[in-house]
C-alpha beads as a LAMMPS data file, in Angstrom:
LAMMPS data file: protein, C-alpha beads

461 atoms
460 bonds

1 atom types
1 bond types

-500.0 500.0 xlo xhi
-500.0 500.0 ylo yhi
-500.0 500.0 zlo zhi

Masses

1 110.0

Atoms # bond

1 1 1 -173.367 382.854 30.856
2 1 1 -172.337 380.458 28.401
3 1 1 -173.600 380.201 24.645
4 1 1 -174.766 376.429 23.400
5 1 1 -173.129 374.100 22.121
6 1 1 -175.026 371.196 20.206
7 1 1 -174.430 367.458 19.394
8 1 1 -178.024 366.106 19.444
9 1 1 -179.146 364.313 15.939
10 1 1 -182.556 362.957 15.608
11 1 1 -181.485 360.069 12.595
12 1 1 -184.765 358.874 10.791
13 1 1 -184.023 355.788 8.353
14 1 1 -185.832 352.810 7.628
15 1 1 -182.889 350.409 6.492
16 1 1 -181.507 348.831 9.326
17 1 1 -178.302 348.300 8.459
18 1 1 -177.743 351.915 7.025
19 1 1 -179.116 353.264 10.229
20 1 1 -177.284 351.553 12.560
21 1 1 -173.975 351.832 10.563
22 1 1 -174.588 356.054 10.196
23 1 1 -175.787 355.853 14.075
24 1 1 -172.192 354.633 15.097
25 1 1 -170.078 356.705 13.159
26 1 1 -172.000 359.663 14.272
27 1 1 -171.396 358.498 17.588
28 1 1 -168.030 358.467 17.145
29 1 1 -167.848 361.834 15.874
30 1 1 -169.494 362.923 19.521
31 1 1 -172.934 363.596 18.256
32 1 1 -175.978 362.478 20.524
33 1 1 -177.773 360.328 18.113
34 1 1 -181.175 359.452 18.633
35 1 1 -182.224 356.867 15.820
36 1 1 -185.674 356.384 14.607
37 1 1 -187.326 353.336 11.856
38 1 1 -190.285 355.347 11.223
39 1 1 -190.999 359.414 10.762
40 1 1 -194.479 358.915 13.401
41 1 1 -191.856 357.729 15.889
42 1 1 -189.005 360.567 15.339
43 1 1 -192.215 362.734 15.635
44 1 1 -192.973 361.751 19.147
45 1 1 -189.547 363.050 20.376
46 1 1 -188.793 366.093 18.318
47 1 1 -189.676 368.956 20.953
48 1 1 -190.154 372.416 19.178
49 1 1 -186.731 373.692 21.038
50 1 1 -185.268 370.510 19.652
51 1 1 -181.209 371.212 20.866
52 1 1 -179.490 369.999 17.459
53 1 1 -180.306 368.608 14.067
54 1 1 -182.949 365.714 11.964
55 1 1 -181.239 364.024 9.480
56 1 1 -183.886 361.890 7.543
57 1 1 -184.030 359.675 4.502
58 1 1 -186.347 361.424 1.935
59 1 1 -188.125 358.446 0.570
60 1 1 -189.622 355.832 3.158
61 1 1 -192.791 353.626 3.925
62 1 1 -195.485 355.671 5.502
63 1 1 -194.435 359.236 5.907
64 1 1 -191.647 360.004 3.732
65 1 1 -188.940 362.995 4.326
66 1 1 -190.625 365.301 2.653
67 1 1 -194.089 365.000 4.800
68 1 1 -191.741 364.695 8.015
69 1 1 -190.477 368.495 6.705
70 1 1 -193.818 369.702 6.699
71 1 1 -194.587 368.565 10.270
72 1 1 -191.339 369.484 11.495
73 1 1 -191.758 373.186 9.951
74 1 1 -195.233 373.148 11.591
75 1 1 -193.377 372.592 15.184
76 1 1 -190.706 374.926 14.296
77 1 1 -189.674 376.656 11.114
78 1 1 -186.310 377.648 12.644
79 1 1 -185.461 373.519 13.001
80 1 1 -182.659 372.231 10.321
81 1 1 -183.496 369.478 8.403
82 1 1 -181.119 367.539 6.125
83 1 1 -182.734 365.017 4.035
84 1 1 -181.105 361.800 2.326
85 1 1 -181.291 360.913 -0.939
86 1 1 -180.571 358.729 -3.545
87 1 1 -179.478 360.018 -6.957
88 1 1 -182.582 359.787 -8.971
89 1 1 -184.789 361.617 -6.096
90 1 1 -182.025 364.885 -6.296
91 1 1 -185.262 367.147 -8.173
92 1 1 -187.481 366.066 -5.132
93 1 1 -184.706 366.880 -3.038
94 1 1 -183.738 370.810 -4.058
95 1 1 -187.884 371.284 -4.371
96 1 1 -187.611 370.043 -0.663
97 1 1 -185.021 372.571 0.248
98 1 1 -187.012 375.864 -1.763
99 1 1 -189.745 374.261 0.830
100 1 1 -187.252 374.985 4.166
101 1 1 -185.075 371.967 4.163
102 1 1 -181.723 373.026 5.123
103 1 1 -179.628 370.582 2.920
104 1 1 -179.421 366.961 1.181
105 1 1 -176.928 365.146 0.889
106 1 1 -176.918 362.214 -1.925
107 1 1 -176.118 358.676 -1.741
108 1 1 -173.924 357.343 -1.762
109 1 1 -171.935 360.170 -0.034
110 1 1 -168.656 360.388 1.730
111 1 1 -169.146 360.792 5.192
112 1 1 -167.780 364.590 5.456
113 1 1 -169.830 365.772 3.477
114 1 1 -172.572 364.903 5.893
115 1 1 -170.135 366.213 8.936
116 1 1 -169.536 369.287 7.530
117 1 1 -173.271 369.849 6.703
118 1 1 -174.443 369.151 10.339
119 1 1 -171.554 371.427 12.176
120 1 1 -173.459 374.306 9.559
121 1 1 -176.700 373.435 10.551
122 1 1 -175.643 372.926 14.452
123 1 1 -174.059 376.495 14.260
124 1 1 -177.452 377.555 12.704
125 1 1 -179.494 375.808 15.336
126 1 1 -177.042 377.209 18.404
127 1 1 -177.762 380.894 17.372
128 1 1 -181.490 380.552 17.216
129 1 1 -181.907 378.836 20.665
130 1 1 -179.461 381.082 22.415
131 1 1 -181.562 384.246 20.652
132 1 1 -184.834 382.125 22.156
133 1 1 -183.174 381.983 25.775
134 1 1 -181.817 385.592 25.715
135 1 1 -185.174 387.157 24.941
136 1 1 -186.884 384.461 26.806
137 1 1 -184.553 385.403 30.555
138 1 1 -184.519 389.186 29.803
139 1 1 -188.673 389.003 29.554
140 1 1 -188.863 387.149 32.748
141 1 1 -186.151 389.003 34.819
142 1 1 -187.632 390.930 37.683
143 1 1 -184.304 393.190 38.361
144 1 1 -183.179 396.649 37.001
145 1 1 -181.589 395.626 33.988
146 1 1 -177.910 396.818 34.912
147 1 1 -178.217 394.072 37.574
148 1 1 -179.098 391.148 35.112
149 1 1 -176.706 388.507 34.899
150 1 1 -175.262 385.456 36.757
151 1 1 -171.469 386.650 36.957
152 1 1 -170.061 386.145 40.054
153 1 1 -169.564 390.068 40.580
154 1 1 -173.319 390.937 39.878
155 1 1 -174.442 387.896 41.984
156 1 1 -172.741 389.067 45.118
157 1 1 -173.660 392.775 44.343
158 1 1 -177.838 392.056 44.575
159 1 1 -176.942 390.076 47.321
160 1 1 -175.518 392.627 49.254
161 1 1 -178.627 394.829 47.889
162 1 1 -180.930 392.469 49.245
163 1 1 -179.020 392.469 52.788
164 1 1 -179.359 396.239 53.286
165 1 1 -182.345 397.625 51.179
166 1 1 -184.411 397.716 54.466
167 1 1 -181.689 399.297 56.484
168 1 1 -181.174 402.464 57.422
169 1 1 -178.376 403.130 57.181
170 1 1 -176.814 405.548 54.153
171 1 1 -174.790 404.346 51.262
172 1 1 -172.221 405.471 49.030
173 1 1 -172.520 404.375 45.333
174 1 1 -169.208 403.913 43.006
175 1 1 -168.607 402.678 39.427
176 1 1 -167.320 403.785 36.225
177 1 1 -169.801 405.913 33.684
178 1 1 -172.595 404.115 32.365
179 1 1 -172.224 400.686 35.032
180 1 1 -175.889 401.868 36.084
181 1 1 -175.439 403.433 39.486
182 1 1 -178.660 404.746 39.540
183 1 1 -179.945 401.388 39.425
184 1 1 -178.654 399.933 42.361
185 1 1 -179.831 403.030 43.794
186 1 1 -183.383 402.486 42.750
187 1 1 -183.069 398.775 43.913
188 1 1 -182.054 399.442 47.381
189 1 1 -185.309 402.081 47.294
190 1 1 -187.557 399.462 46.050
191 1 1 -186.607 396.338 47.909
192 1 1 -187.299 398.119 51.228
193 1 1 -189.957 399.178 53.283
194 1 1 -189.844 402.559 51.500
195 1 1 -190.669 401.884 48.080
196 1 1 -193.929 403.387 47.899
197 1 1 -192.924 406.333 48.836
198 1 1 -190.526 409.041 46.257
199 1 1 -187.121 408.042 44.711
200 1 1 -185.671 411.459 43.857
201 1 1 -182.816 411.362 41.872
202 1 1 -180.490 414.779 41.199
203 1 1 -177.961 415.226 39.246
204 1 1 -175.446 417.038 41.298
205 1 1 -173.310 417.986 38.306
206 1 1 -176.363 419.174 36.113
207 1 1 -178.075 421.696 38.743
208 1 1 -178.114 425.340 37.062
209 1 1 -175.461 427.662 38.477
210 1 1 -176.786 430.134 40.943
211 1 1 -179.612 428.027 41.697
212 1 1 -178.119 424.767 43.370
213 1 1 -179.199 425.759 46.845
214 1 1 -182.714 426.737 45.689
215 1 1 -183.050 423.554 44.048
216 1 1 -182.247 421.366 46.737
217 1 1 -183.152 423.001 49.835
218 1 1 -186.307 424.830 48.666
219 1 1 -187.252 428.491 48.984
220 1 1 -190.251 430.641 50.295
221 1 1 -192.273 432.630 48.884
222 1 1 -190.738 436.363 48.593
223 1 1 -187.193 434.663 50.076
224 1 1 -185.172 436.637 47.734
225 1 1 -186.045 438.845 44.110
226 1 1 -187.830 436.385 41.867
227 1 1 -189.223 434.304 44.275
228 1 1 -192.542 434.544 43.047
229 1 1 -193.993 431.412 44.685
230 1 1 -192.971 428.582 47.376
231 1 1 -190.235 425.910 45.388
232 1 1 -190.346 422.910 47.955
233 1 1 -186.378 421.559 47.259
234 1 1 -185.355 418.024 45.974
235 1 1 -184.323 416.740 49.576
236 1 1 -187.998 417.453 50.721
237 1 1 -189.653 415.607 48.100
238 1 1 -187.859 412.564 48.836
239 1 1 -189.343 412.868 52.673
240 1 1 -190.396 409.293 53.927
241 1 1 -188.561 407.823 50.660
242 1 1 -184.759 407.817 49.120
243 1 1 -182.836 410.479 48.041
244 1 1 -180.011 409.912 45.109
245 1 1 -177.346 412.375 44.889
246 1 1 -175.911 411.229 41.365
247 1 1 -172.144 412.875 40.920
248 1 1 -172.245 414.127 44.199
249 1 1 -168.543 414.617 43.923
250 1 1 -169.927 417.684 41.279
251 1 1 -171.890 419.364 44.242
252 1 1 -170.510 422.988 45.376
253 1 1 -168.364 422.233 48.140
254 1 1 -170.495 425.672 49.541
255 1 1 -173.616 423.180 49.302
256 1 1 -171.666 420.054 50.592
257 1 1 -171.869 421.568 54.184
258 1 1 -175.545 422.441 54.218
259 1 1 -176.194 418.942 52.751
260 1 1 -174.324 417.425 55.681
261 1 1 -176.432 419.225 58.273
262 1 1 -179.293 417.165 56.132
263 1 1 -177.442 413.809 56.281
264 1 1 -176.412 414.982 60.033
265 1 1 -179.879 416.393 61.579
266 1 1 -182.703 414.754 58.681
267 1 1 -183.571 418.328 58.492
268 1 1 -184.138 420.734 56.066
269 1 1 -184.131 424.490 55.963
270 1 1 -185.060 426.160 53.265
271 1 1 -184.055 429.412 52.032
272 1 1 -186.014 432.141 53.545
273 1 1 -188.084 429.306 56.148
274 1 1 -188.097 430.439 60.003
275 1 1 -187.143 426.600 61.030
276 1 1 -185.999 424.345 59.468
277 1 1 -188.186 421.127 58.578
278 1 1 -187.853 417.453 59.736
279 1 1 -187.258 414.358 57.442
280 1 1 -187.585 410.844 57.371
281 1 1 -184.951 409.789 54.318
282 1 1 -182.520 407.681 53.059
283 1 1 -179.551 409.110 51.071
284 1 1 -177.754 407.334 48.826
285 1 1 -175.100 408.822 46.483
286 1 1 -172.875 407.875 43.477
287 1 1 -169.485 409.264 42.851
288 1 1 -168.388 408.569 39.116
289 1 1 -164.479 408.032 39.861
290 1 1 -163.134 406.824 43.266
291 1 1 -164.368 409.387 46.153
292 1 1 -160.880 408.955 48.361
293 1 1 -159.304 410.380 45.607
294 1 1 -162.153 413.121 44.775
295 1 1 -161.802 413.763 48.866
296 1 1 -157.799 413.900 48.217
297 1 1 -158.431 416.312 45.559
298 1 1 -160.934 418.538 47.417
299 1 1 -163.729 417.845 45.097
300 1 1 -165.507 416.036 47.875
301 1 1 -165.572 417.381 51.704
302 1 1 -163.809 414.877 54.472
303 1 1 -166.523 414.793 56.394
304 1 1 -168.941 414.843 53.876
305 1 1 -167.846 411.246 52.786
306 1 1 -167.396 409.631 55.715
307 1 1 -170.773 410.746 56.397
308 1 1 -171.854 409.082 53.529
309 1 1 -169.773 405.990 53.445
310 1 1 -171.649 404.072 55.951
311 1 1 -171.761 401.411 53.087
312 1 1 -170.378 401.411 50.241
313 1 1 -170.967 399.133 47.172
314 1 1 -168.923 398.962 43.470
315 1 1 -170.405 398.451 40.510
316 1 1 -168.062 396.552 38.386
317 1 1 -167.845 397.728 34.514
318 1 1 -169.086 395.316 32.098
319 1 1 -165.241 394.695 31.090
320 1 1 -165.231 392.583 34.677
321 1 1 -168.604 390.626 33.895
322 1 1 -168.301 389.352 30.233
323 1 1 -170.388 386.682 30.719
324 1 1 -173.484 389.302 31.502
325 1 1 -173.088 390.712 28.055
326 1 1 -175.430 388.520 25.827
327 1 1 -178.366 388.875 28.496
328 1 1 -178.127 392.287 28.621
329 1 1 -178.009 392.813 25.078
330 1 1 -181.008 390.625 24.424
331 1 1 -182.827 392.540 26.902
332 1 1 -181.536 395.994 25.150
333 1 1 -182.300 394.850 22.142
334 1 1 -185.984 393.676 22.696
335 1 1 -186.906 396.879 23.741
336 1 1 -184.714 399.044 21.247
337 1 1 -187.110 400.545 18.344
338 1 1 -187.264 398.954 14.592
339 1 1 -187.342 400.310 11.492
340 1 1 -191.442 400.501 10.022
341 1 1 -192.193 397.030 8.887
342 1 1 -188.604 396.115 9.404
343 1 1 -187.839 392.918 12.194
344 1 1 -184.957 392.725 14.391
345 1 1 -181.515 391.257 12.922
346 1 1 -180.588 387.963 13.853
347 1 1 -177.455 387.762 16.284
348 1 1 -174.892 386.023 14.518
349 1 1 -171.759 385.271 15.389
350 1 1 -169.928 388.231 14.220
351 1 1 -172.206 390.349 16.964
352 1 1 -171.785 387.882 19.677
353 1 1 -168.061 388.183 19.204
354 1 1 -168.323 392.089 18.748
355 1 1 -170.320 391.616 22.134
356 1 1 -167.871 389.384 23.992
357 1 1 -164.339 390.695 22.921
358 1 1 -165.140 394.428 22.882
359 1 1 -164.037 396.699 26.394
360 1 1 -167.374 398.887 26.535
361 1 1 -165.573 401.764 28.124
362 1 1 -169.004 403.481 28.349
363 1 1 -170.447 400.021 29.589
364 1 1 -173.876 399.964 29.470
365 1 1 -174.811 403.121 28.095
366 1 1 -172.655 402.409 25.655
367 1 1 -173.988 398.931 25.140
368 1 1 -177.391 399.931 24.805
369 1 1 -176.865 402.586 22.110
370 1 1 -175.213 399.707 20.293
371 1 1 -178.110 397.762 20.465
372 1 1 -180.624 400.599 19.492
373 1 1 -178.522 401.256 16.216
374 1 1 -178.202 397.194 15.625
375 1 1 -182.188 397.012 15.570
376 1 1 -182.098 399.989 13.450
377 1 1 -180.310 398.357 10.703
378 1 1 -177.336 401.131 11.383
379 1 1 -174.674 398.262 13.137
380 1 1 -173.705 396.202 10.165
381 1 1 -170.973 393.366 11.981
382 1 1 -169.644 390.753 9.766
383 1 1 -166.392 389.026 10.404
384 1 1 -164.314 390.373 7.682
385 1 1 -165.195 393.986 8.822
386 1 1 -164.917 393.441 12.580
387 1 1 -161.322 392.245 12.150
388 1 1 -160.296 395.013 10.638
389 1 1 -161.557 397.030 13.142
390 1 1 -160.233 395.556 16.076
391 1 1 -156.881 396.711 17.661
392 1 1 -154.411 394.211 18.352
393 1 1 -154.989 393.667 21.796
394 1 1 -158.835 393.004 20.679
395 1 1 -157.288 390.522 17.942
396 1 1 -155.008 388.909 20.329
397 1 1 -158.055 388.247 22.750
398 1 1 -159.832 386.763 19.724
399 1 1 -157.023 384.507 19.020
400 1 1 -156.470 383.577 22.525
401 1 1 -160.057 382.441 22.719
402 1 1 -160.145 380.806 19.627
403 1 1 -157.222 378.471 21.283
404 1 1 -158.722 378.174 24.639
405 1 1 -161.841 376.994 22.715
406 1 1 -159.981 374.475 20.320
407 1 1 -158.387 373.342 23.484
408 1 1 -161.213 372.554 25.164
409 1 1 -163.276 371.011 22.429
410 1 1 -159.934 368.461 21.944
411 1 1 -159.772 367.521 25.293
412 1 1 -163.561 367.275 26.083
413 1 1 -163.771 369.808 28.899
414 1 1 -160.753 368.136 30.777
415 1 1 -159.217 370.947 32.941
416 1 1 -156.416 368.817 33.830
417 1 1 -155.629 368.454 29.804
418 1 1 -156.419 371.427 29.043
419 1 1 -154.039 372.963 31.348
420 1 1 -151.259 370.047 30.414
421 1 1 -151.628 370.973 27.070
422 1 1 -151.301 374.823 27.039
423 1 1 -148.627 374.947 30.069
424 1 1 -149.804 377.356 31.810
425 1 1 -151.075 377.736 35.826
426 1 1 -153.864 376.572 36.759
427 1 1 -155.527 380.023 37.897
428 1 1 -154.086 381.485 34.668
429 1 1 -156.110 379.537 33.109
430 1 1 -159.718 379.661 34.875
431 1 1 -158.957 383.678 34.962
432 1 1 -158.493 383.303 31.409
433 1 1 -161.694 381.205 30.923
434 1 1 -163.837 383.721 33.240
435 1 1 -162.340 386.674 30.858
436 1 1 -164.101 384.820 27.621
437 1 1 -167.044 383.594 29.085
438 1 1 -166.149 379.951 28.361
439 1 1 -167.125 377.073 30.708
440 1 1 -165.485 373.638 30.596
441 1 1 -168.560 371.744 31.430
442 1 1 -170.103 372.809 27.532
443 1 1 -167.273 371.080 25.730
444 1 1 -167.859 367.646 27.637
445 1 1 -168.867 364.939 25.264
446 1 1 -165.954 362.767 24.612
447 1 1 -164.810 361.395 21.732
448 1 1 -167.827 358.253 22.057
449 1 1 -170.698 360.705 22.362
450 1 1 -170.963 359.856 26.278
451 1 1 -171.887 363.036 28.041
452 1 1 -169.142 363.824 30.664
453 1 1 -170.972 365.125 33.612
454 1 1 -169.351 365.234 36.267
455 1 1 -168.423 367.909 38.607
456 1 1 -166.960 371.168 37.039
457 1 1 -163.187 371.393 39.249
458 1 1 -163.440 375.381 37.262
459 1 1 -165.891 376.550 39.804
460 1 1 -166.736 378.125 36.834
461 1 1 -170.086 376.726 36.124

Bonds

1 1 1 2
2 1 2 3
3 1 3 4
4 1 4 5
5 1 5 6
6 1 6 7
7 1 7 8
8 1 8 9
9 1 9 10
10 1 10 11
11 1 11 12
12 1 12 13
13 1 13 14
14 1 14 15
15 1 15 16
16 1 16 17
17 1 17 18
18 1 18 19
19 1 19 20
20 1 20 21
21 1 21 22
22 1 22 23
23 1 23 24
24 1 24 25
25 1 25 26
26 1 26 27
27 1 27 28
28 1 28 29
29 1 29 30
30 1 30 31
31 1 31 32
32 1 32 33
33 1 33 34
34 1 34 35
35 1 35 36
36 1 36 37
37 1 37 38
38 1 38 39
39 1 39 40
40 1 40 41
41 1 41 42
42 1 42 43
43 1 43 44
44 1 44 45
45 1 45 46
46 1 46 47
47 1 47 48
48 1 48 49
49 1 49 50
50 1 50 51
51 1 51 52
52 1 52 53
53 1 53 54
54 1 54 55
55 1 55 56
56 1 56 57
57 1 57 58
58 1 58 59
59 1 59 60
60 1 60 61
61 1 61 62
62 1 62 63
63 1 63 64
64 1 64 65
65 1 65 66
66 1 66 67
67 1 67 68
68 1 68 69
69 1 69 70
70 1 70 71
71 1 71 72
72 1 72 73
73 1 73 74
74 1 74 75
75 1 75 76
76 1 76 77
77 1 77 78
78 1 78 79
79 1 79 80
80 1 80 81
81 1 81 82
82 1 82 83
83 1 83 84
84 1 84 85
85 1 85 86
86 1 86 87
87 1 87 88
88 1 88 89
89 1 89 90
90 1 90 91
91 1 91 92
92 1 92 93
93 1 93 94
94 1 94 95
95 1 95 96
96 1 96 97
97 1 97 98
98 1 98 99
99 1 99 100
100 1 100 101
101 1 101 102
102 1 102 103
103 1 103 104
104 1 104 105
105 1 105 106
106 1 106 107
107 1 107 108
108 1 108 109
109 1 109 110
110 1 110 111
111 1 111 112
112 1 112 113
113 1 113 114
114 1 114 115
115 1 115 116
116 1 116 117
117 1 117 118
118 1 118 119
119 1 119 120
120 1 120 121
121 1 121 122
122 1 122 123
123 1 123 124
124 1 124 125
125 1 125 126
126 1 126 127
127 1 127 128
128 1 128 129
129 1 129 130
130 1 130 131
131 1 131 132
132 1 132 133
133 1 133 134
134 1 134 135
135 1 135 136
136 1 136 137
137 1 137 138
138 1 138 139
139 1 139 140
140 1 140 141
141 1 141 142
142 1 142 143
143 1 143 144
144 1 144 145
145 1 145 146
146 1 146 147
147 1 147 148
148 1 148 149
149 1 149 150
150 1 150 151
151 1 151 152
152 1 152 153
153 1 153 154
154 1 154 155
155 1 155 156
156 1 156 157
157 1 157 158
158 1 158 159
159 1 159 160
160 1 160 161
161 1 161 162
162 1 162 163
163 1 163 164
164 1 164 165
165 1 165 166
166 1 166 167
167 1 167 168
168 1 168 169
169 1 169 170
170 1 170 171
171 1 171 172
172 1 172 173
173 1 173 174
174 1 174 175
175 1 175 176
176 1 176 177
177 1 177 178
178 1 178 179
179 1 179 180
180 1 180 181
181 1 181 182
182 1 182 183
183 1 183 184
184 1 184 185
185 1 185 186
186 1 186 187
187 1 187 188
188 1 188 189
189 1 189 190
190 1 190 191
191 1 191 192
192 1 192 193
193 1 193 194
194 1 194 195
195 1 195 196
196 1 196 197
197 1 197 198
198 1 198 199
199 1 199 200
200 1 200 201
201 1 201 202
202 1 202 203
203 1 203 204
204 1 204 205
205 1 205 206
206 1 206 207
207 1 207 208
208 1 208 209
209 1 209 210
210 1 210 211
211 1 211 212
212 1 212 213
213 1 213 214
214 1 214 215
215 1 215 216
216 1 216 217
217 1 217 218
218 1 218 219
219 1 219 220
220 1 220 221
221 1 221 222
222 1 222 223
223 1 223 224
224 1 224 225
225 1 225 226
226 1 226 227
227 1 227 228
228 1 228 229
229 1 229 230
230 1 230 231
231 1 231 232
232 1 232 233
233 1 233 234
234 1 234 235
235 1 235 236
236 1 236 237
237 1 237 238
238 1 238 239
239 1 239 240
240 1 240 241
241 1 241 242
242 1 242 243
243 1 243 244
244 1 244 245
245 1 245 246
246 1 246 247
247 1 247 248
248 1 248 249
249 1 249 250
250 1 250 251
251 1 251 252
252 1 252 253
253 1 253 254
254 1 254 255
255 1 255 256
256 1 256 257
257 1 257 258
258 1 258 259
259 1 259 260
260 1 260 261
261 1 261 262
262 1 262 263
263 1 263 264
264 1 264 265
265 1 265 266
266 1 266 267
267 1 267 268
268 1 268 269
269 1 269 270
270 1 270 271
271 1 271 272
272 1 272 273
273 1 273 274
274 1 274 275
275 1 275 276
276 1 276 277
277 1 277 278
278 1 278 279
279 1 279 280
280 1 280 281
281 1 281 282
282 1 282 283
283 1 283 284
284 1 284 285
285 1 285 286
286 1 286 287
287 1 287 288
288 1 288 289
289 1 289 290
290 1 290 291
291 1 291 292
292 1 292 293
293 1 293 294
294 1 294 295
295 1 295 296
296 1 296 297
297 1 297 298
298 1 298 299
299 1 299 300
300 1 300 301
301 1 301 302
302 1 302 303
303 1 303 304
304 1 304 305
305 1 305 306
306 1 306 307
307 1 307 308
308 1 308 309
309 1 309 310
310 1 310 311
311 1 311 312
312 1 312 313
313 1 313 314
314 1 314 315
315 1 315 316
316 1 316 317
317 1 317 318
318 1 318 319
319 1 319 320
320 1 320 321
321 1 321 322
322 1 322 323
323 1 323 324
324 1 324 325
325 1 325 326
326 1 326 327
327 1 327 328
328 1 328 329
329 1 329 330
330 1 330 331
331 1 331 332
332 1 332 333
333 1 333 334
334 1 334 335
335 1 335 336
336 1 336 337
337 1 337 338
338 1 338 339
339 1 339 340
340 1 340 341
341 1 341 342
342 1 342 343
343 1 343 344
344 1 344 345
345 1 345 346
346 1 346 347
347 1 347 348
348 1 348 349
349 1 349 350
350 1 350 351
351 1 351 352
352 1 352 353
353 1 353 354
354 1 354 355
355 1 355 356
356 1 356 357
357 1 357 358
358 1 358 359
359 1 359 360
360 1 360 361
361 1 361 362
362 1 362 363
363 1 363 364
364 1 364 365
365 1 365 366
366 1 366 367
367 1 367 368
368 1 368 369
369 1 369 370
370 1 370 371
371 1 371 372
372 1 372 373
373 1 373 374
374 1 374 375
375 1 375 376
376 1 376 377
377 1 377 378
378 1 378 379
379 1 379 380
380 1 380 381
381 1 381 382
382 1 382 383
383 1 383 384
384 1 384 385
385 1 385 386
386 1 386 387
387 1 387 388
388 1 388 389
389 1 389 390
390 1 390 391
391 1 391 392
392 1 392 393
393 1 393 394
394 1 394 395
395 1 395 396
396 1 396 397
397 1 397 398
398 1 398 399
399 1 399 400
400 1 400 401
401 1 401 402
402 1 402 403
403 1 403 404
404 1 404 405
405 1 405 406
406 1 406 407
407 1 407 408
408 1 408 409
409 1 409 410
410 1 410 411
411 1 411 412
412 1 412 413
413 1 413 414
414 1 414 415
415 1 415 416
416 1 416 417
417 1 417 418
418 1 418 419
419 1 419 420
420 1 420 421
421 1 421 422
422 1 422 423
423 1 423 424
424 1 424 425
425 1 425 426
426 1 426 427
427 1 427 428
428 1 428 429
429 1 429 430
430 1 430 431
431 1 431 432
432 1 432 433
433 1 433 434
434 1 434 435
435 1 435 436
436 1 436 437
437 1 437 438
438 1 438 439
439 1 439 440
440 1 440 441
441 1 441 442
442 1 442 443
443 1 443 444
444 1 444 445
445 1 445 446
446 1 446 447
447 1 447 448
448 1 448 449
449 1 449 450
450 1 450 451
451 1 451 452
452 1 452 453
453 1 453 454
454 1 454 455
455 1 455 456
456 1 456 457
457 1 457 458
458 1 458 459
459 1 459 460
460 1 460 461
């Protein structure tokens, strides 16, 4: 997911010569200009989510600039409006800024003054539209949170889940801590015929010592001292549904033998029962580390590993799907509690840099904690402090991302030209763009302002 780069300008000016001259100059600087001779015509073209900035003369016949500002604020209070005024109207322009105008420039003005104001306003507008877009996507999402996103890795995982969701085979899910292995298991369960039936999740590493077999397989009344009533174990509770064994490698080896029988025979024998009970269930298991290595280290029985390893899914860490992080964060932020009477802080450029550049070793769990602290105002992120907190590797990554961004911008997204300027192999360039969540198509605006919408041969769109 790429962040928005805006270039649209709605120019409202009744002086035809001045309007045409400013239109031409803005277009030469890469802005996409829509020029209007009256405020009424501009209002017909500017929508609530207008992807840019409005530049309007203050003094115009009919509806003037302040009246236009009022109408635009009713349409979208976050739409930046820059006023052009004469020296005699500066006091009125200042009053308009108190009413919500973004800035004003007084005639005659140096073009750089307007250009700088437009650049800042575009950045502010991009933040607003990005936040709206991410919030909308997160609210519309119909999949488990860890599976949100459009990165190649997560799209491939979702496709595989859809393909095998209704299969009868068991599945082994592997991935780093916090990546969402249980979410993958739930998606497999909810995507198939077992959805109406129980999904039973068992944290194998948290089962109480001495009670593991009873918790998993159940027991009959009087089966042992203290067995005052019959207990239905986790395995039997999953009958007709799905049993998710989280961190299966942490299960005691003696219990792994009995679990192997459950997998092979599809039956459970509670402690003290005379006969085993036949089950219809699907077993989904996860391993925190490489399960093959757990077998080598003696923590996971080889026969149990091969029995579970019918289909093996790997959940990618956040560092392999950085372009999905903004959407995940927006979704987590929307669900995070805020202080009473407080509003969720805005997602600024400094926050976005933190999201895209941090390694997130705790993955989605760590990102969720960050979102909660941020929503409560406990996570202050500013450009100066974030730079001080960065390691050398992170600072180099930030510098590399900036060089790539600047070169893409200067080359108008022309990948051949970018590769020539940076003097790096084609594959290396594409890998770096993917790592930093950059897409060449976002920079395809030439000096004439024409949008170069040809095919992106980078394969990153």
